[in-house]
C-alpha positions as a LaTeX table, in Angstrom:
\begin{tabular}{lrrr}
\hline
Residue & $x$ (\AA) & $y$ (\AA) & $z$ (\AA) \\
\hline
Met1 & $-30.11$ & 1.10 & 45.31 \\
Thr2 & $-28.80$ & 3.48 & 42.94 \\
Leu3 & $-26.49$ & 6.29 & 43.70 \\
Asp4 & $-25.65$ & 9.33 & 41.37 \\
Phe5 & $-21.87$ & 9.22 & 41.87 \\
Arg6 & $-21.32$ & 12.27 & 39.68 \\
Arg7 & $-23.13$ & 14.32 & 42.26 \\
Phe8 & $-21.94$ & 12.24 & 44.97 \\
Ala9 & $-18.44$ & 13.04 & 43.98 \\
Val10 & $-19.13$ & 16.80 & 44.57 \\
Val11 & $-20.96$ & 16.29 & 47.98 \\
Ala12 & $-18.08$ & 14.26 & 49.29 \\
Leu13 & $-16.43$ & 17.53 & 50.04 \\
Ser14 & $-19.04$ & 18.65 & 52.14 \\
Leu15 & $-18.31$ & 16.08 & 54.99 \\
Ala16 & $-16.13$ & 18.10 & 57.33 \\
Leu17 & $-18.44$ & 21.04 & 56.71 \\
Gly18 & $-22.01$ & 19.58 & 56.60 \\
Pro19 & $-22.83$ & 19.93 & 60.18 \\
Thr20 & $-21.56$ & 23.48 & 60.08 \\
Leu21 & $-23.66$ & 24.44 & 56.81 \\
Ala22 & $-26.68$ & 22.84 & 58.50 \\
Met23 & $-26.68$ & 25.02 & 61.58 \\
Pro24 & $-29.49$ & 27.51 & 61.51 \\
Val25 & $-28.03$ & 31.10 & 61.89 \\
His26 & $-30.62$ & 34.20 & 61.99 \\
Ala27 & $-29.71$ & 36.85 & 59.47 \\
Asp28 & $-29.82$ & 39.73 & 61.88 \\
Ala29 & $-26.91$ & 38.07 & 64.11 \\
Leu30 & $-24.36$ & 38.53 & 61.48 \\
Pro31 & $-22.82$ & 41.84 & 60.33 \\
Arg32 & $-23.58$ & 42.69 & 56.81 \\
Pro33 & $-20.44$ & 41.34 & 54.77 \\
Leu34 & $-18.54$ & 44.03 & 52.43 \\
Arg35 & $-18.76$ & 42.78 & 48.91 \\
Cys36 & $-16.36$ & 44.39 & 46.29 \\
Thr37 & $-14.55$ & 43.86 & 43.12 \\
Leu38 & $-10.67$ & 43.90 & 43.09 \\
Asp39 & $-10.89$ & 47.17 & 41.68 \\
Gln40 & $-13.13$ & 48.70 & 44.39 \\
Cys41 & $-11.12$ & 47.19 & 47.00 \\
Phe42 & $-8.07$ & 48.68 & 45.69 \\
Val43 & $-9.79$ & 52.25 & 45.67 \\
Arg44 & $-10.84$ & 51.41 & 49.25 \\
Ala45 & $-7.25$ & 50.46 & 50.22 \\
Lys46 & $-5.90$ & 53.88 & 48.71 \\
Gln47 & $-8.54$ & 55.87 & 50.57 \\
Gln48 & $-8.11$ & 54.19 & 53.83 \\
Ser49 & $-4.81$ & 52.36 & 54.14 \\
Pro50 & $-2.33$ & 54.03 & 56.49 \\
Leu51 & 0.48 & 52.45 & 54.71 \\
Leu52 & $-0.17$ & 54.05 & 51.46 \\
Ala53 & $-1.13$ & 57.34 & 53.42 \\
Ala54 & 2.52 & 57.28 & 54.74 \\
Ala55 & 4.10 & 56.94 & 51.46 \\
Arg56 & 2.21 & 59.89 & 50.07 \\
Leu57 & 3.36 & 62.09 & 52.86 \\
Gly58 & 6.79 & 61.52 & 51.48 \\
Ile59 & 5.89 & 63.61 & 48.49 \\
Asp60 & 4.72 & 66.24 & 50.88 \\
Gln61 & 8.09 & 66.21 & 52.64 \\
Tyr62 & 10.00 & 66.68 & 49.46 \\
Glu63 & 7.89 & 69.30 & 48.39 \\
Ser64 & 8.58 & 71.04 & 51.71 \\
Lys65 & 12.24 & 70.87 & 51.10 \\
Leu66 & 11.93 & 72.34 & 47.78 \\
Arg67 & 10.24 & 75.14 & 49.30 \\
Glu68 & 12.87 & 75.38 & 51.81 \\
Ala69 & 15.63 & 75.40 & 49.13 \\
Gln70 & 13.68 & 78.09 & 47.30 \\
Ser71 & 13.55 & 80.61 & 50.49 \\
Ala72 & 17.27 & 80.87 & 50.08 \\
Trp73 & 16.70 & 83.63 & 47.52 \\
Tyr74 & 14.36 & 85.35 & 49.80 \\
Pro75 & 15.84 & 88.17 & 52.22 \\
Lys76 & 16.66 & 87.24 & 55.48 \\
Leu77 & 16.03 & 89.59 & 58.54 \\
Asp78 & 18.01 & 89.55 & 61.73 \\
Ala79 & 17.03 & 91.62 & 64.83 \\
Ser80 & 18.79 & 92.08 & 68.04 \\
Ala81 & 18.38 & 94.02 & 71.28 \\
Phe82 & 20.27 & 94.63 & 74.31 \\
Gly83 & 19.05 & 96.47 & 77.47 \\
Thr84 & 20.42 & 97.48 & 80.83 \\
Ala85 & 20.55 & 100.21 & 83.37 \\
Leu86 & 23.28 & 102.75 & 83.76 \\
Pro87 & 24.09 & 105.33 & 86.19 \\
Glu88 & 24.49 & 108.96 & 85.36 \\
Leu89 & 28.37 & 109.95 & 84.87 \\
Lys90 & 28.88 & 113.21 & 87.18 \\
Pro91 & 29.71 & 116.38 & 85.47 \\
Gly92 & 33.68 & 116.86 & 85.42 \\
His93 & 34.52 & 113.22 & 86.14 \\
Asp94 & 35.83 & 110.77 & 83.39 \\
Gly95 & 34.70 & 107.40 & 84.91 \\
Ser96 & 38.06 & 106.00 & 86.09 \\
Thr97 & 36.86 & 105.81 & 89.65 \\
Pro98 & 33.34 & 104.22 & 89.43 \\
Leu99 & 32.47 & 104.51 & 93.19 \\
Gln100 & 33.04 & 108.31 & 93.26 \\
Asp101 & 32.18 & 109.55 & 89.31 \\
Tyr102 & 28.86 & 107.95 & 88.89 \\
Asp103 & 25.65 & 109.03 & 90.33 \\
Phe104 & 23.86 & 106.05 & 91.67 \\
Gly105 & 21.00 & 108.04 & 92.35 \\
Lys106 & 20.30 & 108.84 & 88.63 \\
Val107 & 19.92 & 105.60 & 86.89 \\
Gly108 & 18.66 & 105.46 & 83.43 \\
Pro109 & 18.06 & 102.82 & 80.54 \\
Leu110 & 20.56 & 101.58 & 77.82 \\
Ile111 & 18.98 & 100.00 & 75.10 \\
Val112 & 21.23 & 98.94 & 72.03 \\
Ser113 & 19.25 & 97.56 & 68.92 \\
Ser114 & 20.05 & 96.54 & 65.42 \\
Leu115 & 18.07 & 95.30 & 62.47 \\
Ser116 & 19.96 & 93.85 & 59.37 \\
Met117 & 18.73 & 92.14 & 56.30 \\
Gly118 & 20.68 & 90.08 & 53.94 \\
Gln119 & 19.91 & 89.00 & 50.28 \\
Thr120 & 21.64 & 86.47 & 48.60 \\
Leu121 & 22.96 & 87.53 & 45.36 \\
Phe122 & 25.27 & 84.75 & 44.08 \\
Thr123 & 26.18 & 81.46 & 45.20 \\
Phe124 & 27.91 & 79.55 & 42.39 \\
Gly125 & 25.22 & 77.27 & 41.87 \\
Lys126 & 24.76 & 75.97 & 45.54 \\
Ile127 & 20.93 & 77.08 & 45.76 \\
Ser128 & 19.97 & 75.70 & 42.23 \\
Thr129 & 21.79 & 72.35 & 43.02 \\
Leu130 & 19.40 & 72.18 & 46.13 \\
Lys131 & 16.50 & 73.09 & 44.25 \\
Glu132 & 17.31 & 70.32 & 41.65 \\
Met133 & 18.14 & 67.71 & 44.70 \\
Ala134 & 14.58 & 68.57 & 45.98 \\
His135 & 13.09 & 68.25 & 42.66 \\
Gln136 & 14.67 & 64.77 & 42.29 \\
Gly137 & 13.63 & 63.94 & 45.83 \\
Ile138 & 9.87 & 64.54 & 44.82 \\
Asp139 & 10.32 & 62.24 & 41.84 \\
Ile140 & 11.82 & 59.41 & 43.90 \\
Ala141 & 8.96 & 60.12 & 46.68 \\
Lys142 & 6.34 & 59.65 & 43.85 \\
Leu143 & 8.09 & 56.51 & 42.82 \\
Thr144 & 8.22 & 55.28 & 46.25 \\
Asn145 & 4.45 & 55.85 & 46.40 \\
His146 & 4.02 & 53.86 & 43.27 \\
Ile147 & 6.20 & 51.09 & 44.63 \\
Ala148 & 3.84 & 50.90 & 47.65 \\
Glu149 & 0.76 & 51.12 & 45.39 \\
Asp150 & 2.00 & 48.20 & 43.42 \\
Glu151 & 2.83 & 46.06 & 46.47 \\
Met152 & $-0.45$ & 46.63 & 47.97 \\
His153 & $-2.23$ & 45.90 & 44.70 \\
Tyr154 & $-0.27$ & 42.58 & 44.52 \\
Gln155 & $-1.00$ & 41.57 & 47.99 \\
Leu156 & $-4.59$ & 42.68 & 47.87 \\
Ala157 & $-5.09$ & 40.75 & 44.43 \\
Arg158 & $-3.47$ & 37.52 & 45.91 \\
Ala159 & $-5.77$ & 37.83 & 48.76 \\
Trp160 & $-9.07$ & 38.65 & 46.68 \\
Trp161 & $-8.45$ & 35.68 & 44.52 \\
Gly162 & $-7.92$ & 33.57 & 47.47 \\
Leu163 & $-11.27$ & 34.81 & 48.35 \\
Val164 & $-12.83$ & 33.93 & 44.99 \\
Leu165 & $-10.94$ & 30.36 & 45.24 \\
Ala166 & $-12.47$ & 29.73 & 48.78 \\
Ala167 & $-15.91$ & 30.66 & 47.51 \\
Glu168 & $-15.64$ & 28.56 & 44.42 \\
Leu169 & $-14.88$ & 25.68 & 46.48 \\
His170 & $-17.29$ & 26.58 & 49.42 \\
Asp171 & $-20.17$ & 26.40 & 46.77 \\
Leu172 & $-18.87$ & 23.26 & 45.44 \\
Val173 & $-19.31$ & 22.06 & 49.25 \\
Ala174 & $-22.71$ & 23.75 & 50.07 \\
Asp175 & $-24.36$ & 22.63 & 46.99 \\
Gly176 & $-23.82$ & 18.93 & 47.96 \\
Ala177 & $-24.30$ & 19.18 & 51.79 \\
Arg178 & $-27.99$ & 17.86 & 51.80 \\
Leu179 & $-27.13$ & 15.28 & 48.99 \\
Leu180 & $-24.45$ & 13.88 & 50.99 \\
Lys181 & $-26.61$ & 13.46 & 54.00 \\
Glu182 & $-29.25$ & 11.91 & 51.91 \\
Gln183 & $-26.85$ & 9.25 & 50.37 \\
Arg184 & $-25.26$ & 8.34 & 53.63 \\
Glu185 & $-28.72$ & 7.83 & 55.11 \\
Lys186 & $-29.54$ & 5.63 & 52.16 \\
Ile187 & $-26.59$ & 3.35 & 52.82 \\
Glu188 & $-27.28$ & 3.12 & 56.33 \\
Arg189 & $-30.80$ & 2.38 & 55.90 \\
Ala190 & $-30.08$ & $-0.59$ & 53.41 \\
Arg191 & $-27.84$ & $-1.71$ & 56.20 \\
Asp192 & $-30.58$ & $-1.44$ & 58.82 \\
Asp193 & $-32.98$ & $-3.05$ & 56.60 \\
Gly194 & $-30.66$ & $-5.94$ & 55.70 \\
Asp195 & $-30.74$ & $-4.94$ & 52.07 \\
Ala196 & $-28.76$ & $-7.60$ & 50.08 \\
Ser197 & $-27.44$ & $-4.63$ & 48.02 \\
Phe198 & $-25.56$ & $-3.24$ & 51.25 \\
Asn199 & $-22.01$ & $-3.76$ & 51.49 \\
Gln200 & $-19.90$ & $-2.73$ & 54.66 \\
Ala201 & $-16.77$ & $-2.39$ & 52.80 \\
Asp202 & $-18.58$ & 0.32 & 50.59 \\
Leu203 & $-19.25$ & 2.39 & 53.57 \\
Ala204 & $-15.95$ & 2.07 & 55.03 \\
Lys205 & $-14.10$ & 3.05 & 51.65 \\
Leu206 & $-16.57$ & 6.11 & 51.38 \\
Asn207 & $-15.40$ & 7.04 & 54.99 \\
Val208 & $-11.72$ & 6.94 & 54.17 \\
Phe209 & $-12.13$ & 8.61 & 51.03 \\
Ala210 & $-14.06$ & 11.44 & 52.88 \\
Ala211 & $-11.14$ & 11.65 & 55.39 \\
Asp212 & $-8.83$ & 12.36 & 52.54 \\
Ile213 & $-10.97$ & 15.11 & 51.15 \\
Glu214 & $-11.44$ & 16.71 & 54.56 \\
Glu215 & $-7.93$ & 17.52 & 54.77 \\
Lys216 & $-8.02$ & 19.30 & 51.55 \\
Val217 & $-11.24$ & 21.16 & 52.47 \\
Arg218 & $-9.64$ & 22.22 & 55.59 \\
Gln219 & $-6.59$ & 23.46 & 53.85 \\
Phe220 & $-8.94$ & 25.82 & 51.66 \\
Glu221 & $-10.82$ & 26.97 & 54.71 \\
Arg222 & $-7.53$ & 28.15 & 56.27 \\
Thr223 & $-6.71$ & 29.58 & 52.93 \\
Arg224 & $-10.09$ & 31.55 & 53.00 \\
Gly225 & $-9.42$ & 32.86 & 56.48 \\
Leu226 & $-5.90$ & 34.01 & 55.57 \\
Ala227 & $-7.15$ & 35.62 & 52.50 \\
Glu228 & $-10.19$ & 37.55 & 54.19 \\
Asp229 & $-7.62$ & 38.85 & 56.96 \\
Gly230 & $-5.34$ & 39.96 & 53.89 \\
Val231 & $-8.17$ & 41.78 & 52.12 \\
Arg232 & $-9.13$ & 43.45 & 55.69 \\
Leu233 & $-5.67$ & 44.55 & 56.37 \\
Ala234 & $-5.31$ & 46.03 & 52.91 \\
Ile235 & $-8.42$ & 48.03 & 53.03 \\
His236 & $-8.10$ & 48.82 & 56.64 \\
Glu237 & $-11.30$ & 47.22 & 58.08 \\
Pro238 & $-11.82$ & 45.93 & 61.63 \\
Asn239 & $-11.34$ & 42.01 & 62.06 \\
Asp240 & $-15.13$ & 41.59 & 62.55 \\
Leu241 & $-16.23$ & 42.61 & 59.27 \\
Ala242 & $-17.15$ & 39.67 & 56.60 \\
Ile243 & $-15.45$ & 40.35 & 53.44 \\
Glu244 & $-17.13$ & 38.83 & 50.13 \\
Ala245 & $-15.12$ & 39.03 & 46.63 \\
Ala246 & $-17.63$ & 40.08 & 43.88 \\
Gly247 & $-16.49$ & 38.00 & 41.06 \\
Glu248 & $-15.87$ & 34.81 & 39.62 \\
Leu249 & $-12.78$ & 32.58 & 39.23 \\
Thr250 & $-11.95$ & 32.95 & 35.91 \\
Pro251 & $-8.46$ & 33.38 & 34.17 \\
Val252 & $-7.59$ & 37.30 & 33.49 \\
Val253 & $-6.87$ & 38.36 & 30.01 \\
Val254 & $-3.30$ & 39.11 & 29.13 \\
Pro255 & $-2.46$ & 39.60 & 25.45 \\
Pro256 & 0.19 & 37.50 & 23.68 \\
Val257 & 3.35 & 39.32 & 24.62 \\
Pro258 & 6.83 & 38.15 & 24.18 \\
Met259 & 9.26 & 37.93 & 26.93 \\
Glu260 & 11.63 & 40.62 & 25.50 \\
Ala261 & 8.57 & 43.09 & 25.18 \\
Val262 & 7.83 & 42.59 & 28.80 \\
Glu263 & 11.50 & 42.93 & 29.77 \\
Thr264 & 11.59 & 46.14 & 27.92 \\
Leu265 & 8.58 & 47.42 & 29.79 \\
Ala266 & 10.05 & 46.54 & 32.89 \\
Leu267 & 13.15 & 48.35 & 32.34 \\
Ala268 & 11.02 & 51.46 & 31.04 \\
Asn269 & 8.43 & 51.59 & 33.79 \\
Ser270 & 9.68 & 49.81 & 37.07 \\
Pro271 & 9.34 & 52.27 & 39.78 \\
Arg272 & 12.06 & 50.32 & 41.84 \\
Leu273 & 14.46 & 50.90 & 38.77 \\
Leu274 & 13.54 & 54.36 & 38.33 \\
Ala275 & 13.92 & 55.11 & 42.00 \\
Gln276 & 17.51 & 53.95 & 41.87 \\
Arg277 & 18.03 & 56.00 & 38.62 \\
Gly278 & 16.72 & 58.90 & 40.69 \\
Gly279 & 19.00 & 58.09 & 43.51 \\
Val280 & 22.14 & 58.37 & 41.25 \\
Gln281 & 21.06 & 61.70 & 40.10 \\
Val282 & 20.73 & 62.87 & 43.46 \\
Arg283 & 24.23 & 61.45 & 44.27 \\
Leu284 & 25.47 & 63.32 & 41.29 \\
Leu285 & 23.99 & 66.56 & 42.62 \\
Gln286 & 25.51 & 66.04 & 45.91 \\
Thr287 & 28.73 & 65.96 & 44.21 \\
Gln288 & 28.17 & 68.89 & 42.70 \\
Leu289 & 27.22 & 70.63 & 45.80 \\
Ala290 & 30.33 & 69.66 & 47.54 \\
Arg291 & 32.40 & 70.80 & 44.86 \\
Asn292 & 30.62 & 74.14 & 44.94 \\
Gln293 & 31.27 & 74.61 & 48.68 \\
Phe294 & 35.00 & 75.61 & 47.76 \\
Leu295 & 33.35 & 78.82 & 46.30 \\
Pro296 & 32.08 & 81.76 & 48.08 \\
Asp297 & 28.74 & 83.42 & 48.29 \\
Phe298 & 27.89 & 86.96 & 47.65 \\
Val299 & 25.32 & 88.77 & 50.01 \\
Leu300 & 23.79 & 92.30 & 49.78 \\
Val301 & 23.66 & 93.58 & 53.30 \\
Ala302 & 21.58 & 96.41 & 54.98 \\
Arg303 & 21.93 & 97.25 & 58.43 \\
Tyr304 & 20.33 & 99.77 & 60.77 \\
Ala305 & 21.22 & 100.47 & 64.48 \\
Tyr306 & 19.89 & 102.69 & 67.20 \\
Thr307 & 21.31 & 103.04 & 70.67 \\
Tyr308 & 19.17 & 104.91 & 73.46 \\
Ala309 & 20.89 & 105.92 & 76.40 \\
Pro310 & 19.83 & 109.08 & 78.04 \\
Thr311 & 22.00 & 109.13 & 80.82 \\
Arg312 & 25.09 & 109.25 & 78.68 \\
Ala313 & 23.55 & 111.77 & 76.16 \\
Asp314 & 26.59 & 114.21 & 76.32 \\
Ser315 & 29.26 & 111.83 & 77.64 \\
Gln316 & 31.96 & 109.74 & 75.90 \\
Asp317 & 31.08 & 106.60 & 77.76 \\
Ser318 & 32.38 & 103.65 & 75.49 \\
Leu319 & 29.47 & 101.39 & 76.47 \\
Ala320 & 26.94 & 104.02 & 75.02 \\
Thr321 & 29.00 & 105.51 & 71.97 \\
Asn322 & 31.48 & 102.73 & 70.74 \\
Pro323 & 30.73 & 101.88 & 67.42 \\
Asn324 & 31.57 & 98.19 & 68.02 \\
Asn325 & 28.30 & 98.20 & 70.17 \\
Ser326 & 26.09 & 98.14 & 66.81 \\
Ala327 & 26.11 & 102.14 & 66.53 \\
Thr328 & 26.61 & 101.48 & 62.93 \\
Ser329 & 24.11 & 101.69 & 59.75 \\
Gly330 & 24.83 & 101.01 & 56.06 \\
Val331 & 24.37 & 99.14 & 52.81 \\
Gly332 & 27.06 & 97.11 & 51.07 \\
Val333 & 28.01 & 93.71 & 49.48 \\
Ala334 & 29.28 & 91.25 & 51.69 \\
Leu335 & 31.60 & 88.11 & 50.78 \\
Arg336 & 30.57 & 84.96 & 52.66 \\
Trp337 & 33.14 & 82.20 & 52.44 \\
Thr338 & 33.88 & 79.20 & 54.63 \\
Leu339 & 37.35 & 77.89 & 54.29 \\
Asp340 & 37.75 & 74.57 & 55.62 \\
Pro341 & 39.73 & 72.71 & 52.86 \\
Leu342 & 40.48 & 69.51 & 54.53 \\
Arg343 & 36.96 & 68.80 & 55.66 \\
Gln344 & 35.50 & 70.05 & 52.33 \\
Ile345 & 37.76 & 67.73 & 50.43 \\
Glu346 & 36.65 & 64.78 & 52.48 \\
Lys347 & 32.89 & 65.59 & 51.97 \\
Leu348 & 33.70 & 65.74 & 48.12 \\
Glu349 & 35.52 & 62.40 & 48.26 \\
Gln350 & 32.21 & 61.06 & 50.36 \\
Ala351 & 29.94 & 62.24 & 47.97 \\
Asn352 & 31.88 & 60.79 & 45.06 \\
Leu353 & 31.80 & 57.37 & 47.15 \\
Asp354 & 28.28 & 57.69 & 47.43 \\
Leu355 & 27.72 & 58.43 & 43.57 \\
Lys356 & 29.75 & 55.13 & 42.70 \\
Gln357 & 27.88 & 53.08 & 45.23 \\
Ala358 & 24.47 & 54.24 & 43.95 \\
Ser359 & 25.56 & 53.74 & 40.31 \\
Leu360 & 26.60 & 50.28 & 41.07 \\
Leu361 & 23.34 & 49.56 & 42.91 \\
Glu362 & 21.49 & 50.82 & 39.97 \\
Gln363 & 23.12 & 48.35 & 37.88 \\
Gly364 & 22.63 & 45.59 & 40.12 \\
Glu365 & 18.72 & 46.39 & 40.26 \\
Arg366 & 18.48 & 46.44 & 36.43 \\
Ala367 & 20.31 & 43.09 & 36.08 \\
Lys368 & 17.97 & 41.51 & 38.91 \\
Leu369 & 14.86 & 43.15 & 37.31 \\
Arg370 & 15.54 & 41.49 & 33.89 \\
Met371 & 16.26 & 38.20 & 35.79 \\
Asp372 & 13.01 & 38.48 & 37.79 \\
Val373 & 10.91 & 39.45 & 34.92 \\
Arg374 & 12.04 & 36.45 & 32.82 \\
Gln375 & 11.29 & 34.07 & 35.89 \\
Met376 & 7.95 & 35.62 & 36.57 \\
Tyr377 & 7.24 & 35.36 & 32.68 \\
Arg378 & 7.86 & 31.84 & 32.37 \\
Glu379 & 5.90 & 31.17 & 35.73 \\
Met380 & 2.96 & 33.09 & 34.24 \\
Thr381 & 3.35 & 31.23 & 30.91 \\
Asp382 & 3.38 & 27.78 & 32.64 \\
Ala383 & 0.51 & 28.78 & 34.94 \\
Arg384 & $-1.63$ & 29.58 & 31.88 \\
Ala385 & $-0.93$ & 26.45 & 30.10 \\
Met386 & $-1.72$ & 24.41 & 33.44 \\
Ile387 & $-5.13$ & 26.00 & 33.18 \\
Asp388 & $-5.77$ & 23.95 & 29.98 \\
Val389 & $-4.05$ & 20.82 & 31.34 \\
Gln390 & $-6.11$ & 20.71 & 34.25 \\
Glu391 & $-9.27$ & 21.46 & 32.47 \\
Arg392 & $-8.65$ & 18.60 & 30.19 \\
Ala393 & $-7.74$ & 16.44 & 33.26 \\
Tyr394 & $-11.14$ & 17.68 & 35.07 \\
Lys395 & $-13.28$ & 16.68 & 32.04 \\
Ser396 & $-11.40$ & 13.41 & 31.80 \\
Ala397 & $-11.90$ & 12.65 & 35.28 \\
Arg398 & $-15.66$ & 13.54 & 34.95 \\
Gly399 & $-16.00$ & 10.99 & 31.95 \\
Trp400 & $-13.98$ & 8.44 & 33.93 \\
Leu401 & $-16.34$ & 8.89 & 36.96 \\
Thr402 & $-19.36$ & 8.63 & 34.62 \\
Ala403 & $-17.95$ & 5.36 & 32.99 \\
Glu404 & $-17.19$ & 3.72 & 36.17 \\
Asn405 & $-20.73$ & 4.62 & 37.86 \\
Gln406 & $-22.44$ & 3.24 & 34.73 \\
Ala407 & $-20.28$ & 0.07 & 35.12 \\
Tyr408 & $-21.07$ & $-0.25$ & 38.74 \\
Glu409 & $-24.68$ & 0.22 & 38.25 \\
Asp410 & $-24.62$ & $-2.48$ & 35.63 \\
Gly411 & $-22.69$ & $-4.92$ & 38.00 \\
Phe412 & $-19.65$ & $-4.92$ & 35.94 \\
Gln413 & $-17.30$ & $-2.81$ & 38.56 \\
Glu414 & $-16.43$ & $-2.87$ & 41.96 \\
Phe415 & $-17.43$ & 0.07 & 44.28 \\
Ala416 & $-13.66$ & 0.53 & 45.02 \\
Glu417 & $-12.88$ & 1.47 & 41.19 \\
Val418 & $-15.89$ & 4.01 & 41.60 \\
Leu419 & $-14.37$ & 5.54 & 44.69 \\
Arg420 & $-11.08$ & 5.90 & 42.71 \\
Ala421 & $-12.82$ & 7.89 & 39.99 \\
Met422 & $-14.56$ & 10.04 & 42.70 \\
Glu423 & $-11.35$ & 10.87 & 44.21 \\
Ala424 & $-9.58$ & 11.64 & 40.99 \\
Tyr425 & $-12.57$ & 13.70 & 39.70 \\
Thr426 & $-12.72$ & 15.94 & 43.01 \\
Arg427 & $-8.95$ & 16.45 & 43.10 \\
Arg428 & $-8.82$ & 17.32 & 39.29 \\
Arg429 & $-11.76$ & 19.77 & 40.22 \\
Met430 & $-9.91$ & 21.34 & 42.85 \\
Ala431 & $-6.43$ & 21.46 & 40.90 \\
Tyr432 & $-8.32$ & 23.39 & 38.06 \\
Ala433 & $-9.56$ & 26.00 & 40.36 \\
Glu434 & $-6.20$ & 26.28 & 41.88 \\
Ser435 & $-4.55$ & 26.54 & 38.41 \\
Ile436 & $-6.81$ & 29.67 & 37.67 \\
Phe437 & $-5.86$ & 31.06 & 41.02 \\
Asn438 & $-1.99$ & 30.64 & 40.42 \\
Tyr439 & $-2.29$ & 32.21 & 36.74 \\
Asn440 & $-4.00$ & 35.40 & 38.29 \\
Val441 & $-1.72$ & 35.72 & 41.05 \\
Ala442 & 1.09 & 35.24 & 38.63 \\
Val443 & $-0.07$ & 37.72 & 36.52 \\
Ala444 & $-0.43$ & 40.37 & 39.57 \\
Ala445 & 3.20 & 39.57 & 40.54 \\
Leu446 & 4.81 & 40.08 & 37.05 \\
Ser447 & 2.57 & 43.39 & 36.80 \\
Arg448 & 4.03 & 44.49 & 39.99 \\
Ala449 & 7.66 & 43.97 & 38.77 \\
Val450 & 6.89 & 45.60 & 35.39 \\
Gly451 & 5.18 & 48.64 & 37.08 \\
Met452 & 1.96 & 48.48 & 34.89 \\
Asp453 & $-1.07$ & 46.17 & 34.85 \\
Leu454 & $-0.47$ & 43.61 & 32.21 \\
Thr455 & $-4.23$ & 43.46 & 31.56 \\
Thr456 & $-4.29$ & 46.73 & 30.25 \\
Leu457 & $-2.01$ & 46.03 & 27.44 \\
Thr458 & $-3.23$ & 45.67 & 23.83 \\
Ala459 & $-1.73$ & 43.29 & 21.34 \\
His460 & $-0.49$ & 44.88 & 17.86 \\
\hline
\end{tabular}
């Protein structure tokens, strides 16, 4: 009996999944899977993800605050009206005796109304500071949106490459499912026929080896399920939609860039660091605004008032004719000044403390970013080197398996040594695929920290 152990090592992975793969499933019974590249999935996420939509709303909120700050220069109108009923004052009476001096049989309306307009002229920088704060808020909101997109891209890349890895290993399993069944049937048939080449220990060792591989297979199946859930979550699709990654498990291409250059890119482009810097600018503007609160505002005021009281047309009743009852009109410049020195001093002190805290946080974020970038760069470099290491090991294990298989067929080797070579080959094949996955995810993680896709860099 001759066994093709190179193919047999591949199909050993399908021991756990072989029965499942053999089950017939009608094509119409399954929903059509969604196939997309990583870029297509990210475009879909930007269109459908509620998390990214919420981040974009932050920009609209700060644009609204900017319009609110700009509206401080627009004229403001204030209208008021008061109405009641007044009895007529009897001729020759002064109203000192209400029950006798007023004719309650003749009651008329009293309407006091006024319309005023205020136009801000000069605020000693208060409004301009508010506008600048709103502009800074818009920039920070854009950076926050950038942070959300970078995080989404990283999580999506990790899940998508997980799908590619699972598909790679699944193909490894699926291609050999039929062959595994055939080889096992040959061994069992040799046993049943009493063939002298049959060795019970060979079948037992095969089962032990297959059990070890099954654990790894199930681990990758869990990874596949988790990756598919991650992609569905990112692109906001229902849980019953099957996701397939349209791509191959190949290392992404990053030009050779030294660590110092990547660190410089991060300091210039990291949205988290830029947001911290924007926060420092906002705190500085808040300090200026608190300082400006000690100064007054100048406002142009125009006012018109009208009183309608037919029952008091010829009388001196104070309710109808008192100028304090909005019976005045005119135009003038008003000084608006809030003097609350103790409270204003504390507000200024709080603004200064907030500014100092924001500056320290920005310094800490810069130092942390430099450390994180160096660590991620080393991880990416090591992951890229391990691809070559695992590829050499994988090819060596394949040669080892070929040699052991030939020696076994020639009668110079035991089956246990062939199984050892098969196990080494299988594990090296898995490790090689994992090394590509780890490298691609490491590139995505470093790209997130830097604030730009490193695969778009060009070497000079």
